[in-house]
C-alpha positions in Angstrom: 40.5 136.2 -14.6 42.6 139.3 -15.1 45.9 137.5 -15.7 47.4 134.0 -15.3 47.7 133.2 -11.6 45.5 136.1 -10.6 41.9 135.9 -9.4 38.9 135.8 -11.6 35.5 137.2 -10.9 32.6 139.3 -12.3 32.4 142.9 -11.3 29.3 143.7 -9.3 26.3 145.9 -10.0 26.8 149.5 -9.0 23.3 150.7 -9.7 20.4 149.8 -11.9 20.8 148.9 -15.5 18.2 147.8 -18.1 18.0 144.2 -18.8 15.9 141.8 -20.8 12.9 140.3 -19.0 13.0 136.6 -18.1 11.4 134.2 -20.6 7.7 133.4 -20.2 8.7 130.1 -18.8 12.1 128.6 -17.8 14.1 127.1 -20.6 13.9 123.4 -21.2 17.4 122.0 -21.6 17.6 118.4 -22.9 17.0 115.5 -20.6 19.8 113.6 -18.8 21.8 111.2 -20.9 24.8 108.9 -20.4 28.3 110.4 -20.9 29.5 111.6 -23.3 26.5 114.0 -23.1 24.7 114.0 -26.4 21.3 115.6 -26.4 18.4 116.2 -28.8 17.5 119.9 -28.7 14.2 120.2 -26.8 14.4 123.7 -25.4 12.0 126.5 -26.5 14.8 129.0 -27.3 15.8 132.4 -25.8 13.5 135.2 -24.7 11.6 137.0 -27.5 13.8 139.5 -29.3 17.1 138.2 -27.9 19.9 137.9 -30.4 22.6 135.6 -29.3 26.3 136.0 -29.9 27.6 135.4 -33.4 30.3 132.9 -34.1 33.1 133.1 -36.6 33.1 130.4 -39.4 35.7 127.7 -39.9 35.6 126.0 -36.5 37.1 122.6 -36.6 36.3 120.5 -33.5 39.0 118.8 -31.6 39.3 115.1 -32.5 41.2 112.7 -30.4 43.4 110.5 -32.5 43.1 106.8 -32.1 46.2 105.0 -30.8 47.7 101.8 -32.2 49.6 101.1 -28.9 47.5 98.1 -28.0 48.2 96.4 -31.3 51.9 97.1 -31.1 52.1 95.7 -27.6 50.2 92.5 -28.4 52.4 91.8 -31.4 55.6 92.4 -29.4 54.5 90.1 -26.6 53.6 87.3 -29.1 57.0 87.6 -30.7 58.8 87.4 -27.3 56.8 84.3 -26.3 57.7 82.6 -29.5 61.4 83.4 -29.2 61.6 82.2 -25.5 59.6 79.1 -26.4 62.1 78.3 -29.2 65.0 78.6 -26.9 63.5 76.3 -24.3 62.7 73.7 -26.9 66.3 73.9 -28.2 67.7 73.3 -24.7 65.5 70.3 -24.2 66.6 68.8 -27.5 70.4 69.3 -26.7 70.2 67.4 -23.4 73.5 65.9 -22.0 75.4 66.8 -18.9 75.9 70.5 -19.9 72.9 72.9 -19.8 73.9 76.4 -20.8 71.5 79.1 -22.1 73.3 82.2 -23.3 71.4 85.5 -23.1 72.9 88.7 -24.2 70.3 90.8 -22.2 66.6 91.8 -22.5 65.2 95.3 -22.8 61.5 96.2 -23.1 60.7 99.6 -24.4 57.1 99.3 -25.5 54.6 102.0 -24.5 52.9 101.6 -21.1 50.4 103.7 -19.1 52.9 103.9 -16.3 56.4 103.4 -17.5 58.6 101.4 -19.8 60.3 98.6 -17.8 63.9 97.7 -18.6 65.2 94.3 -17.7 69.0 93.5 -17.6 69.9 89.8 -17.5 73.4 88.5 -16.5 74.5 84.9 -16.1 76.5 83.0 -13.5 78.2 79.5 -14.0 78.5 76.8 -11.3 80.6 73.6 -11.7 80.0 70.5 -9.6 82.8 67.8 -9.2 80.4 64.9 -8.8 78.5 65.3 -12.0 80.8 67.7 -13.8 77.6 69.6 -14.7 77.6 73.2 -15.5 74.5 75.1 -14.7 73.4 78.6 -15.5 71.1 80.7 -13.4 69.7 83.9 -14.7 69.2 87.0 -12.5 67.0 89.8 -13.5 67.1 93.4 -12.3 64.3 95.8 -12.9 65.2 99.4 -13.3 62.5 101.6 -11.9 62.3 105.2 -13.1 62.4 107.9 -10.5 59.1 109.5 -11.7 56.0 108.3 -13.4 53.7 110.1 -15.8 50.3 110.9 -14.3 47.5 108.4 -14.9 44.0 109.2 -16.2 42.6 112.1 -18.2 44.8 115.1 -18.8 44.0 118.7 -19.6 44.3 119.8 -23.3 46.0 123.2 -23.6 43.6 124.8 -26.1 40.9 127.4 -26.2 38.5 127.4 -29.2 39.3 123.8 -30.2 39.4 122.3 -26.7 37.7 118.9 -26.4 35.0 120.5 -24.3 33.7 122.0 -27.5 34.2 118.8 -29.6 30.5 118.0 -30.2 27.7 120.4 -31.1 25.3 118.6 -28.7 27.6 118.5 -25.7 25.9 120.1 -22.7 25.0 119.6 -19.0 22.8 116.8 -17.9 19.7 117.7 -16.0 20.5 116.6 -12.4 18.3 117.7 -9.5 20.1 120.1 -7.2 19.7 120.0 -3.4 20.6 123.4 -1.9 21.0 124.3 1.7 18.7 127.2 2.6 20.2 130.6 2.0 20.5 133.1 4.8 22.8 136.1 5.2 24.9 134.9 8.2 28.3 133.4 7.5 27.6 129.9 8.6 24.5 129.7 6.4 26.3 131.2 3.5 29.1 128.6 3.9 26.5 125.7 3.8 24.7 127.2 0.8 27.8 127.7 -1.3 29.1 124.2 -0.4 25.8 122.6 -1.4 26.0 124.6 -4.6 29.4 123.3 -5.4 28.1 119.7 -4.9 25.4 120.5 -7.5 27.9 121.9 -9.9 30.2 118.9 -9.4 27.4 116.5 -10.2 26.8 118.2 -13.6 30.3 119.2 -14.7 32.0 116.0 -13.6 29.9 114.0 -16.1 30.6 116.6 -18.8 34.3 116.6 -18.3 34.5 112.8 -17.9 32.5 112.3 -21.1 35.2 114.0 -23.1 38.1 112.5 -21.3 39.2 115.6 -19.4 40.2 115.6 -15.7 37.9 116.5 -12.9 38.3 117.4 -9.2 36.1 119.4 -6.9 37.3 122.9 -6.0 37.9 124.1 -2.5 35.7 126.8 -0.9 36.5 129.7 1.3 33.8 132.0 2.8 35.7 134.6 4.9 33.9 137.4 6.6 35.8 140.0 4.5 38.2 140.2 1.6 40.9 141.4 4.0 40.9 138.0 5.6 41.8 136.3 2.3 45.4 135.4 2.0 45.9 133.4 -1.2 48.5 132.5 -3.8 46.6 135.0 -6.0 47.1 137.9 -3.6 46.3 138.8 0.0 43.7 141.0 1.5 42.4 143.7 -0.9 45.1 143.0 -3.4 43.6 139.6 -4.4 40.6 141.2 -6.1 39.1 144.7 -5.9 35.4 144.1 -5.4 34.3 140.6 -6.1 34.3 136.9 -5.3 37.1 135.1 -7.2 38.6 131.8 -8.2 42.3 131.2 -7.5 43.7 128.6 -9.9 47.0 128.3 -7.9 45.2 126.6 -5.0 42.0 125.5 -6.8 39.8 127.6 -4.4 36.7 129.6 -4.9 36.6 132.6 -2.5 33.2 134.1 -1.6 33.9 136.9 0.9 30.8 138.0 2.8 31.6 141.7 2.2 31.8 141.1 -1.6 28.7 139.1 -2.5 26.4 142.1 -2.4 24.1 141.2 0.5 22.8 144.7 0.7 21.8 144.4 -2.9 20.3 140.9 -3.0 19.3 140.2 0.6 17.5 136.9 1.0 17.2 136.1 -2.8 19.5 133.2 -3.4 19.5 133.3 -7.3 22.2 136.0 -7.7 24.5 134.3 -5.2 24.1 130.9 -6.9 24.8 132.5 -10.3 28.0 134.2 -8.9 29.2 130.9 -7.5 28.5 129.2 -10.8 30.5 131.9 -12.6 33.6 131.2 -10.4 33.0 127.5 -10.9 33.1 128.2 -14.6 36.7 129.4 -14.2 37.4 126.1 -12.4 36.1 124.3 -15.4 38.4 126.4 -17.6 41.3 125.5 -15.3 40.7 121.7 -15.4 40.1 121.6 -19.1 43.3 123.4 -20.1 41.6 126.5 -21.4 43.1 128.6 -18.6 46.7 127.6 -19.5 46.2 128.3 -23.2 44.6 131.6 -22.4 47.5 132.5 -20.1 50.0 131.7 -22.8 48.1 133.8 -25.4 47.7 136.8 -23.1 51.3 136.7 -22.0 52.4 136.8 -25.7 49.9 139.5 -26.5 50.7 141.7 -23.5 48.4 141.6 -20.5 47.1 145.1 -20.9 47.3 145.4 -24.6 44.1 145.6 -26.7 44.5 142.0 -27.7 45.3 140.9 -24.1 42.2 142.7 -22.7 40.0 141.1 -25.4 41.3 137.7 -24.4 40.4 138.5 -20.8 36.9 139.4 -21.9 36.5 136.2 -23.8 37.6 134.3 -20.6 35.1 136.1 -18.4 32.2 136.0 -20.7 32.7 132.2 -21.2 32.4 131.8 -17.4 29.2 133.8 -17.6 27.8 131.5 -20.2 28.8 128.4 -18.2 27.0 129.9 -15.2 23.8 130.3 -17.3 24.1 126.7 -18.5 24.1 125.5 -15.0 21.2 127.6 -13.8 19.1 126.8 -16.9 19.7 123.0 -16.6 19.1 122.9 -12.8 15.9 124.9 -13.1 14.2 122.1 -15.0 15.6 119.2 -13.0 13.1 119.1 -10.2 15.4 120.1 -7.4 15.9 123.2 -5.3 16.6 125.5 -8.2 13.0 126.6 -9.0 11.7 129.2 -11.5 12.0 131.9 -8.8 15.7 131.3 -8.2 16.2 131.0 -12.0 14.5 134.3 -12.7 16.4 136.0 -9.9 19.6 134.9 -11.5 18.4 135.9 -14.9 17.8 139.5 -13.7 21.2 139.8 -11.9 23.7 139.7 -14.7 24.1 143.4 -15.6 27.6 143.6 -14.4 31.0 144.0 -16.1 33.2 146.8 -17.2 30.4 149.4 -17.2 30.7 149.3 -13.4 34.3 148.4 -13.0 36.5 150.3 -10.6 39.9 149.6 -12.2 39.2 151.3 -15.5 40.1 148.3 -17.6 37.9 146.7 -20.2 38.8 143.2 -19.2 35.4 141.7 -18.2 33.0 142.8 -21.0 30.2 145.3 -21.0 27.0 144.8 -18.9 25.1 144.2 -22.2 27.4 141.3 -23.1 27.5 139.9 -19.6 23.7 139.7 -19.8 23.6 138.2 -23.3 26.2 135.5 -22.7 24.6 134.4 -19.4 21.2 134.2 -21.0 22.6 132.5 -24.1 24.1 129.7 -21.9 20.8 129.4 -19.9 18.6 129.0 -22.9 20.8 126.7 -25.1 22.8 124.5 -22.6 25.4 123.7 -25.3 29.2 124.0 -24.7 29.8 125.2 -28.2 27.3 128.0 -27.7 29.6 129.3 -24.9 32.8 129.1 -27.0 33.6 132.8 -26.8 37.0 132.2 -28.4 35.3 131.8 -31.8 32.8 134.7 -31.3 33.0 137.9 -33.3 35.0 140.6 -31.6 32.0 142.9 -31.4 30.2 140.3 -29.2 33.0 140.3 -26.6 33.6 144.0 -26.3 
């Protein structure tokens, strides 16, 4: 994600680069569990000789504060009932031909999930000649606000201490993935990517829901060429130089047929699925609030300053790690993602600034694109993908 509101995507391979061999057997992420996902580590670990990214000390997980709103509301309601009951009893005891209840007005301002209703009560007096009885009728008028706060989970604008990283054992549940068969024509690619999004939805919706973060599925666009893409993040070739991308402004993943490296990967579905999962990783960042926090920080630092480019690399390498998490978990779930697709994806991650065409160091080196993807694939832990707390040397 080069800059807030701009597209995100990994740079493609431009040749052959060395990479670590796949592990002797696919990783074994933990079994499925009810949300929030809490797992016991049962995976064999990374490939021999692999050194994962290092993390800075002092991380304090985000902890949601408990609210006393329910207690306050209950006490307020009990008090109101007691007062009203007392008034009614007093009127009954007074009796006589005159019944008059004076009310100076009622206003409720206690917290609510929707809005705080306000009631205004006035009184009118009627006199009858036959009984000379005065009666009072109360009229209530509800004042409805013009707008209401959104219901349900909300994003938390934070990077390293986002709720997504609140537990050391948070990770993706192993859910079987049913993929449409890959083929290099546009219609088949559309079906393949849409089925991939369904698989990603199944895993990430449980993860986000488990930590009370919002979820919605992203939209998908598979144009024949990048020049056909007109988006809020740019149109034609200005949207992104050479890659698929995610546009947060309209919540859409774009997988142009001329930018998914069909000449390079042919009929091997692993690299295409990993690329889709990377862009979906940006979608997860957008829903969780990481994207907004990142945008604010990069704006303050300067988009193309050294600090701003480092923030961009952290953003991109985190999406790489999220992609690895998905492929690693799906590969042991008994669905369409078998060891061949997993190994194809494992060997397709040597991308990044080493092959970039814009000259900016905003995606991370090929070495780090490989290591972060493999780290996610072999650990399946959100905190292990928290690039915001990683040492600067591991996001260069």
